[in-house]
N, C-alpha and C positions, 0 to 999 in steps of 0.2 A: 500593367501586366505584372502578375505576382512573380516573385523570385522563385527559382528552383530551390527547394529545400531538400537536402539529402545528406546522408552519411555515406562517405565512400572511401575506398582503400585500394592500394596497389598490390595487396597480397592477401592470401587467405587468412582466416583466423587461426591463430596458433593455440588459443585457449578459449574457454567458454566466454570469458569476459571481453573477447574481441568479436564474438559472433554477432550476426544481425538478427534481432528478435522480431518475430511476427506472431500474431495471435488474433483470435476472434472471441476472447472471453473464456470459452470452454477449452479450446485447443491452442497450444503454443508450440512454436518451433524456433530453434536456434540454428541459423544457417552458417556453416563454416566456410563454404565456397572453395573447398579443396579441389584440386584438379585430378589427382590420382584416385582418391577415395572420398567422394563427397559424402558429407554427413548432415542429416537433419536430426538434431536432438529434440525429442518430442515430449510434450506434457499434456495430460488430461487433467483438468482442474478438479475432477471428482475422485482422483486416486489418493487415498489416505490409508495409512496403516490403521489397524484396530478394528473394532466392531462395537456396536451399541451395547454399552454396559454401564452399570451404576458406579460412579466414582465419588459420590458424596459420602461424607463420613459422619454418621449419626452421633458418635461419641464426642464430636467437637463441641457441640452445643453446651455440654456440661462444663467445659473449661472456659467459656467466654467470661462468665462473671468472675472467675478466679483471676483471669488475665487482667481484667479491669481493676480489680482490687489491688493487684501488684503494681499496676501503673499509677494508681492514685497514691500508693505508698512510696512512689518513686523507686520501686525495685524493677527497673526497666529491663535489665539483663535477664532477670528471672522470668519476666513476662515474655520476652522473646523466646527463651528456652521452652516455656510451656506451649507457646504457639507452634514452635518447631516440632515438638514431640507429639502433640495431641490434636492439632487443629488443621492440618494440611491434608491434601489428597494427592493422587498421582499426577504426573506431568501429562501434557497433551500427547497425542499421536503426531505422526510426521507426514508432511506432504511428500509424495513420491514421484520420481520420474517415470514416464511411460517406457521410454527406450529410444533407440536410434534407427532411423531408416538410412541404410548405407547403399551407395552406388559406386561400385568398383569399376573404373574406366580402363579400357584397353585401347591403346593408341597404336596405329601402324607407324613404323619408323622410330626415330629417336624420342619423340614426344617432348621436345623442348618447348617450354611455355613462353609465349610472348604477348605483349599488349594486354596484360591482365588488369581487370577492374572488378570491384565488388561494391555494391551500393544498396542503400535502402532509401527509397523515395518516401518522404513524409507527405507528399501530395496525394499519392494513390496507394500507400501501404503495400508496395511491391518491392521485394528484394531481388536483385539481379546479379548475375555473374557472367563475365564475358572474357574470353581469351582466345589466342590462336596457338595452334601447334601443327607443325608440318604444313603450314600454309592453309590450314583449315580452321574456320571460325566456329567456336562452340559458345552457346549462350544458354543461360538458365534463368527462369523466373519462378518466384515463389510468392504466394500470398495465402493468408488465412481468411476465409470468407465467413462473415457472420450470416448473410442470407442463406448460404449453402451449407453452413456448419461443417466445413472441411478445409484442410490445408491442401493447396494445389501446387503442383510443380510442372513446369513446361520446359523440357530439355530439347534443344535444337542443335543441329550440326549440318554444315554444308556437305553436299555430295554423298549423303547417306553413309558416312564413315563412323557413326557413333556405335560403339559396342560397350556394353556394361553389364554388370551383374547386380541385381537388386536383392537385398536381403534385409532382415530386421533382427536386431539384438536388444536385449533388455536385462537389467539386473533383477527384475521381478521374475518370479516363477511363471513360465509362459510356454506356449506351444505355437508353432507357425505352420500353416498349411499353404503350400504354394500351388498355383494353377496358372493356366494361360490368362486368366482374368485378373490375377493379382495375388496378394498375400492376405490370408485371414489369420488373425492373432487372437488367442484367448489366454487367460492367465488368472492368477490370484495374488492379491497383495498379502504381506505379512500380517499376522494378527496383532503384532506389536513391534514398534521401533522406538528405542530409547532416544532421547536427545543426544546430540553429538558430544556433549560435555559429560555424559554419564561415564563413570570410570570403568564400567564393565567392558570386556572385549566382545562378548556375545550380545550386542545391543539389538540385534534383529532376531525376532522370534517368528518363524514362518507359520507354524501351526496350521490349522485348517478352518479357522473362523474368520479370516480376512475376506475383504470384498472381492468378488469376481469381476473381471472386465473383459471386454472384447473390442477389437478394432479391425479395420480393413485398409489395405492400400490397393486400390483398384487401378488397373490400366484403362484409361479412358480412350486413348488414341495412340497409335504408332504405325509407322510404315515399315518397321523392322521385323525380323524373324524372332519368334518367341520360343524358348525352350525352357522346360522346367528341370531343375537339377536339385533334387532333395527338397530343402526348404527355401531355395533361392530360385530366382528367375533370371535367365540370360537373354538379353536383347542384343541383336547384331544387325549390322547393315541398315541402320535407321537414320533418318534425318529429323525425326520428331518423336518424342515420348511424353505423353501427358499422364500424370498420376494424380490421384485424389486420395487423401488419407482422412479417415473419419472415425468417430466413435461408433461402437456397436457394429451390427451387421447390415443394417439398412441405411442407405444414404437418403438424404432429404432433397437433394437436387435431382432434376429430371434427367432421364437417360438420354434424351435427345438434345440436351443443351451442349453447345460447342464450348471449347475453351474460351473463345473470344466473348461469348455471351456470359459465361460464368465470371470472367474477369470484369466485364462491364458492370454486372450486378454488384460485385464486390466494391468496385471503385465508387459507384454511385452511392451505395450505402455508407461507406466510410467518409466520403467527402461531405455528405449531408451533415455530419457532425464536425469533422475537422475544419472545414472551410469557414466556419462561423467566425473564427478569430484570425486576425493577421497582425503580425508584429514586425515592424521594419526598424532596424537600428543601423542600417548601412548595407552595402552590397556584400553578398556572400563571396568569400574567396574561393577561387578555383584551385584549391589544394586539398589533399586528403585530410580527413577529419582527425586522424591520429596525429598528423603533422601540425595541424592547426592547434590542437590541444597542447602539444609540446611547445609550440611557439608562444602560446598564452602564458606558460610558466616562465618563459624567458623575457617576454615583452608583451604587456597587456595592450595590444593595439588592434584587436579584432572584435569590435562590439557586435558584429553580426553573428558571431559564434554564440553569444548569449541568447540571441533570438532563435537560433537553431536549437539550442538546449531547451529553451522554453517550449517550443513546439514539439520537441521530442518528448517532453514530459506529458503533453496532451496526448500525443500518439500512443505512449505506453499505457495510459489509462484506458483509452479506447480499445487497445489490444488485449487488455487483461481484465476488463470489467464491463460486461454487456448483459443485457436482459437474459435471465435464465442461467447465468454463470455464477460461480462463487466470486466474492469480492477479491480484489488484488491482495495477495498475501505479502510476506516479507520480501519475496523475490518476484512479485507480480504474479506471473504464471510460469516463469522460466526457472526450473530447478533441475539439477542433474545428479544429485547425490542421494544415496539411500538414507544417510543420516545427515541431512542438510543443516546448515547453521541455524541454531535455535528452532530446529524442526520445520523451518520455513512455514511457521504457522501464522496466526493472526495475533500479534502482540499488542495488547490493548492499553498499555500505559503510555503510549505515544505513537507507535509505528503504524497500526491500522488507521488511526485517526489522521495521521499526516498524509497517508496515501490519498485521502479525499479532501485535503485542504483546498485544492485548486478546482474541484469538480464544479462547484457553483460559479465561482468568479470567472473561470475560464470556459464557461459555456459547454459543459459536459454533463448535462442533467441526466441523460440516459444512463450514464455510468454509475449513478447513485443507486439504481435498483438493486443490484446484488448486495450492496452494503445494508440497505434496509431489510432485505430478505434475511440476511444472517442475523441482524439485530432482532428481528421477530423471533427467530429460532432460539437465540440466546435468552430473550425475555421469557419465553415459555419454559426453558430448562432452568433458568435462574430462579424461578419461583420455588422449586423444590430445594435448591441449594440454600436460599434465604431461610426457608422453614427449617430444614434439617440442621444446618450449621449454626444458625443464629437465633432461631425462634422468631424470626421477623416475617411480616407480611411483605408483599412486593417481590421484586426480582433483583438478583445481584450477579455480577460477573467480576472475576479477579483479573490477574495481569495478562492472561492470554487464553485463547480458545483454538479449536481445531475443526476439522471437517465434521465432527460429531456435535459441534456446538456445546462442548462441555463448559461448565461454569464454576466448578469447584476451585478452591485455592490450591495451587500446584507447587509441590516442593518435594514430593516423594518419588523416588525411582521405582520402577516396576518390580514388584516382589518384596519391597521393603515395607515397614510399617510406620516409619517416622522420617522427618526431614533430616538434613545434614547442616552442619555449621554454616551460617551465612545465608541460607536459602530464604529465610523470612524476608530478607531485604527486598526481594522482588515478588515473592510468592504470596505474601499476605497483604493485599491491597484491595479493598472492597469497592473501588470506584470505577472499575472498567466500564460497566454499562452506563453509569452516569455520564462519563466522558463521551462515549459513543452516541448517547442520546442528544447531545447538543446539535448534531447535524439535522435532527428532525425539525426543530424550530427554525434553524437557519435556512433549511430548504423552503420552508413556508415563507420566510421573509423574502427570499429571492423570487419565488413563484406566485405568491398570494393564492395558493391552491388550498382553499378551505376544506375541500373534500379529503385531500391528503392529510390535513391537520386533524380532521375528525376521525378518519378511518385507520390511519397508520400512526401518526404522531401521538395523539391523545392517549391511546391505550398503553403505549410503552412508557410515556412520561408519567402516567398514573402509577404504574408498577414501580418505577424508579423513585418517585416521590414517596410512595408507601414504604419502601425499604428504608430510605434515608430518614424518614420520619420516625420509624421504629428503632433505627440504629442509634440515633442520638440519645445521650444520657443526660438527665437533668442533674445539675450540681449547683446548689445555692441560687437557683433561678436562672442559671446559664445552661444552655444546651451544648454539650461537648461531643466530639467525635473521638472514640477510642474503642479498641486499639487503633492507632493511626500510624501509617508509614508514608514517607515521601519516596516515590518510585525509584528503587534501586540505589538510594543514597543512604549514607550512614553519618552519624555524629559520634562524638567521643564523650564517654562518661568521665567523671572526675578522676578516675584511676587510669584513664587512657584506653579503656576497653571500647572497641567499636560497637555501636548499637544502632538499631533502626526503629525500634518500637517506642512510641510515646503517645501523646494525645494532641489533637487539634493541629495537625500539620496544615500548612497554608493551603495546599492544593485540595485537600479534603473539604475544608471550609468553603473554598471558592466553588467547587463543584456542587456542594449541597445548596449553596445560595443560587447558583445558576439553574439547577433542576427545579427548585421551588419557584423561582421567578418565571421560568419558561412554562411551568405547569399552570401557574396563575394566569399568565398572558393567554395561554391556549384556552383555558376555561372562559376567560373574558371574551375572546374573539368568537368562541362557539356559543356564547351565552349559556354556559352550563354552571349550575349551582352545585358543584361537587361537594359531597360531605367531608372530603379530606381538607378542603381549603382552610377552614378555621384552625385546624391543627398545625398546618405548615405555616400559616401566617403568624401564629403565636411563636413557633420555634424560630422562624426567620427573624422575628423582632428581637429574640433573646439568644441568638446564636453566638457562640464564643467569637470574640473579635480577632481579626488579623492583627499581628503585632509587628512593631519595628524594633530594631536593635540599637546597640550603643553607637553605631556608625550611621544610623538613620536608615539602615537597610531593611527590606522586608524579610522577616524571619521565615525560614523554610519550615521549621518545627515550632511547636507552641512555646518553646523557651529558647533562649539564646545559647545553644550548644556550640562548641567548636566543631567544625566540619572535618570529617576524616579526609575528604577530597574536595578542597575548596573550588577546584576547577571541574567539578563533576559535569558529565555530558548532559544530564537531564536539567531542564530549566523549569521544573514542576511548579515551584512557588510563583513563577511568573505567568502561570496559566491565565490569570485575570487580565493580563495585558494582551496576550495572544496565545492561543486562538480565540479565547473568550473576549467579550467586550465588556466584562464586568467592571473594569476599572476606567472605562472610557471617559467618564466625567468625574472621577475621584482624584483630584489633583495630588493629594498627599500620598495616596497609594501608588500613583504613577511615579511620583518622585522617589519613593522608597524602592519601588521596583527597578527604577533606572540605576540606583546605587547598587542594588544586588546584581543587576546585569553586568555592570562594569567590574565588580569584584569577581564574578564568575569568569568573565573574559580575561581579566588580568592574571588569573590563575590557570589559564590554559583551556577554558571551556570551548566547546565547539570543535573538539578534535576528531569526532566521527562525522561521517557524511551528513546524516540526518540532524545531528546536533548543530552542525554548522548552518544547515538550512533553517533551523529554528531561529538562530541568531539573525539571519537575513530578515526574517519576518518581524522579529522583535524590534530591530533597529528601524525597519520601515515604519512600524507603528509609532515609534518615537520620532519619526520624520528626520532621521539622521542619514541622509543619502549616502555620504561617503563611507560611513561605517557599514551600512547595509551592502554597499557595493564591494567593500573590502572582503566581507565574508562570502559574498557570491563568487568573487574571484578565487578565494581560497577553496570554495567548494569545487570549482572546476579544476583548479590547478593542483590540488592536493588529494581530492577525494572522488576522482572520476576516472573510470577505466577507458581504454581506447574506444570502446563502442558507446561511450557516454553514459554507461550505467554508473550508478552511485556506488562508491566504495565505502562501506562502513568503517574499515574493511572487516569481513569480505563483502561480496555483493549484497546490498539491500536496496530495494527500489525506493524506499521512503524518501531518501535524500533527493532523488530526481523530482518527486512530486512536491516535496517541501520547497525545493529550489524554484520550481515553476510557480508555486503560490507566492513565493517571495518576490519574484519579478512582477507578478500581477499587482502585488501590494505596493511595490515601488511606483507603479503607474497610476493606480486609482485605489481608493479605499472608501467603503461605504459601511461605517462602523458607528454604533452608538447614536444613530440619527444624523451623522455628519458625513457628507460626501466630499472627499478631498481629491483634487485633481493633481497629479504628479507630486504627491507628498514626499517622495524620496527619490526623485530623479537624479541619478549621479551625473557629475560633470562630464564623464566619459561618453554619455549618450546625449550629445549636444543637440542633435536633430533626429527626428524620427516620427513614427506614428503607430498607433494601435487601433484596431477595429474589432468590435464585437465582444469586448469583455462585458460580463454581466454585472449589474449592480442590483440592489434590492428593489422590490416593487415591480418585478417582471419587466425589467428594462435592460437595455444594453447601451454601451457608451463607446464612442469613437473619439480619439484625442490625437491631434497633430501638434507637434511642438518644434520650435526653432530657437536656437541659442538658449536652450534650457527653459523656455517659456511656452505655455500653451497658446497656440494661435487659432485653433479651431477645435471646438468641442460639440459633439452632437449626441443627444440622448434620445432614445426612442423605445417604445414598447416593443417587446420581442415576442413574436408569435411562435418561435421555436420552442417556447416553454410548453406549448400544447403537447409536444411529443413526450416530454418527461411526465406530464400529468396523466396522459393516456396509459402509459406503461404502469404507473403506480396505482392508478385507480382500479385496475383489474386485480390487484393483489389483496385488497380488503385488509382484514386483520387476521388472516388464517395462518 
């Protein structure tokens, strides 16, 4: 019998980072569980500021050759200034909150609260609240259904003593119409929202060109009295109230479906994905989750909490990435600010990619569909950016994108005409789409789906290979990447000036190699004689080499520059170790990478949540169990909120997903043609088992271990891959 997996608490949430998140990919809700005024903070994944408009900068192309000349002349600061002033475009738009559904309770008598409990079941994806007041029991259930495309709430009370007022509020421009059937909401998003770090005070421009939206909160069932008071609804003398919140004005679930049936459909759908994987590291403690987290900081004696954290990471991706939705963004789907951190967009120099590190290995194939859909849109838009900005064929994406799938290099605030000091460090990086595309070939390796490879992977890999082929510059028979930056990191020039622009950064070269190799393998599998193959084969053979430094370390840049921040959070030059498999059988590069990793750690690397998660995965690949476990413990003890969300800080969901991938990599790795069982099993997990993890070749694996040694291993072909293939086959290449 499976253990009960749940997050639970003895008090309501006091802040968003304590709420219980539910979601169906398109709609998200954060449950506070308050007793006086219950709040559901709601998100619709389609709500973004802005409107479709051109952000590419035609004049940028004229400066590319000049920037390259400056770099070759070692005038790097001047090259960076030229890029800053002439080659950037506007920042992305922002992901926006929908609003809050509020339920103001009125209690007879004193209203003292007793026996309070708030929980989220990972087995059925249902959040619950229960308490007593004046001897009367109140309960609530919430779930976000994918089959019904709605968020449901069932509020109950003994003896028909429930009285509450239902209302909706939003920071967006909106109107609410109340009737006995429920609330109808319409509104319009701003036409522009600057990133939160923009120095202007008026960062929100409402205008009249932003997207329109509508939503409904329908009353499905109640035995109470209903009265309409302006834009609110008053319910009195009720023992039950069932609500459904959904996008648009038309619901997709049947009018005759009972709450019990709606819940059954939701649970069946959710469990068809979640139940594929089971991890046992010991019995779950019967203590509140926030207390367990605090105890872990004091004494690390709760291995089952890591299993709960692992399964929570799987739950969060199911809740924020389903067929037809947008992919999980920086905050998954749960955001509550009009100017959220980093616009709550898709940051593509690590964060979006990390969100999906665990999707294949943790048996969540369906969750990949939104990722591939966004990648297709990026590929389409990136062709114009490649042509306009660089005169290149193919497609390009820089360090982030948004709901409009913009692809230009971003470093200019709205209304300005040039970037600001330091912005090139993150804004000018042409490898975003190249990194995103690695999941295409990896998905094929896990599923062996040749139709997906032909219809989805090949066209995108072709556009990436085209761009990188044209981007490379020949210099004395060697093909070089320039201008080149290493994501968000800087080195020091001889005069001590921080700089980010050079040539042949390690990550650029690694990504170019990987795209070319994956494209070649794809063509070989599909028996395609693509005319691009001879070009990339020539350039791959003469690509600028990766270099090692005076301490034997892998160099992050093409030369051995002193680092501005030796303990920088990005491990970009170690991409070839993980998530890539490029270095899998290259002993010298692995050795140099291990030296670089140790230096980064010794200088404080891994100080953000997602960066710490990356360290877990890197040390797992190096098969250093205790070091991997050390940073996994740090991730939970230092970078995790009470509701187990990752703390960058602030909240970023990538650390959750990277941590889940790290646990999977500690247990099994299928990399570079080698299958490794328990490669980084920590001594703290002496006994346990895992079932249903995916390995390559459309297979799953079950492992049981005792005293740190595998005692039973079972590998089988997994037919659940058919579900993922069916979803993606319908997408084609459109």
